[in-house]
N, C-alpha and C positions, 0 to 999 in steps of 0.2 A: 444549502446546507453542503458542507465541504467530510467530506468522509478519507483515513485513510484505510489498507486492504494490504494487510502482510501476514505473514507468518514465524514466530522469533522461536529462539529457544529459550531455555529459563535464565538465559542470562542478553536477550534482546538479539540474539547471531541473527543476522538476515543472510547471510552469507558467505562465502568464504572468495579466495583468489579463484578460484576452482567453481563460481558457479553457487548455485545453492543443495546442498548435500544433500535432501534431502525430496528433490525431486525426482520426479516419478512415483515414488514410494510412500506417495497416498490422496490416493484418486480423489477421497474427496472431498480433499481440499482446494482440489484443482476447480470440483464438482462447484461445491461452495461458491469461494472464488467470480463462476461463471455467472450465478444464477444473482450473487448480487450485481455483479456489476453492469449486467447482460444492458441491453437498452439504452444506458446511460452517460456520460460522459466519462471518459478517464485522466488523467493528466500523469506523464512517466516525466522521468531526467533520459536523459541521454546515452546512459552508458544500460538504462533496462529497455528503451527503446530501441539499441543495438542487438538488443535480443531477441527480436519479431522477424522473421523474412518479411511479414503482412500485418492490415492495421493487427486490433481486435473485431472480430467480426459482430457486429448489434455492438455499437458502442464507438462514439468520437474520439475518436484519439489525438491528445494534444501530446504535445517534446517541450521542454525546458527544456532549453539551448542560446548560450550565451555566439553558440556558431552560427556564421555566415552560408551555412550551407544546405543548400536542398536538400530538404525526406522525399522520403520513398515516396509514393499512394497513400494517401490513405494517411497519409502523419498531417498535422497544422502542428506549425513551426512559434511557440510562445515564450517571449524574450524577458520577462518579467514572472516567475512563476508565484512571483508572492500578491501582484497588484491583478497580474490575474483571478488568481482565485477572490483574491478581493470582493475583485466585478461582476464573477461570478457567486460572488456567495451572495454579493445584494440585488444583481440582476440573473439573475439565471439560474436551470435548473441544477441541481444535487447533480457536485463531481466524486467525482473516487480517485485517488491518490495513488498510487501503485508504486511508487518504489520508483529509484531507491533510495541508500540509506543518503544521502549526500540534497534531496528533494525532502522526502520528510525530516531531515532535522533544522532545513530552513522551513521550514514554513509548516509545523507540529505544530507553532502558535498560534494559528490558523485553523487551526482542525474544531468540528463538532465530538464527531462522532471514531473513536475506531473500531474498525471490526480488525480483531488480532485474532491467529489460527494460535496457542499457544503448546510446542511439545516441552514434551518433558523429554531435560537431559540436555546436554552440552556438545552441541556437533560444530565444536570451536573455529567459529566463524571468523570471518576480522569485520565485516559491514555491519555495524549498527541498526536497530533501533533506535530514537532518542528517549530520554527517561521522558514516563508521561506522568507515571501512577497518583502525582505528587499532584496535578493539574485538572484530573481525568477518574472516573466513579465507577463503579464497575455493576453493569447493571444485567448483564447475562451471562448464561456460559451455556453450556454443554454440560453434559455426562462423561465421562471422557471415554477418546473412542481411542483404536488396536487396530493398526494398517499394515504387515509388512513390518514389523514388532516395533511400532513410532504408533508410542503414545500421546493426544493431546485433545483441547476440546476449542470449540468455537467461542471467542471470547465479543464482548462491547460492550467499552466504555462511552462512558459519554464528561463532556467537558465540564466541571464544577462552575458553575455561576460565580463571577467574581464578586465581592464584598467589597461595598461599599459607598 
């Protein structure tokens, strides 16, 4: 199973030029991310990799990159994210795609489920999560939660079955 996990605002914005505007302001989202992905396999883009000083603990950390350079200890390179995900889907355990925007956009056609923290409001970001509501159905959502003035809910979306 291929699962995406992200926090987005009402315009599907995920981050801006200076990072994630709500970083550090919604601890429940950090806890939710950790609980969902811990003990699993994560795939991140190169820009997301650069945000980490060390691999996420208790997870196998893969980095989608076309750069021919050594990654920090604990991170494993992946040259073709789509092929890697397809192979994992067919032959491996579940995998979590954790961002960023380019990796999500380039592989959303392979996602089975989306775990989206949906924030109320517009955070004026420049990096967007791809369109998803035509291909996925909302199957679960929490009641609204407010932390540090930010209201959000956890949602789970499953891919619609293709007709055919």
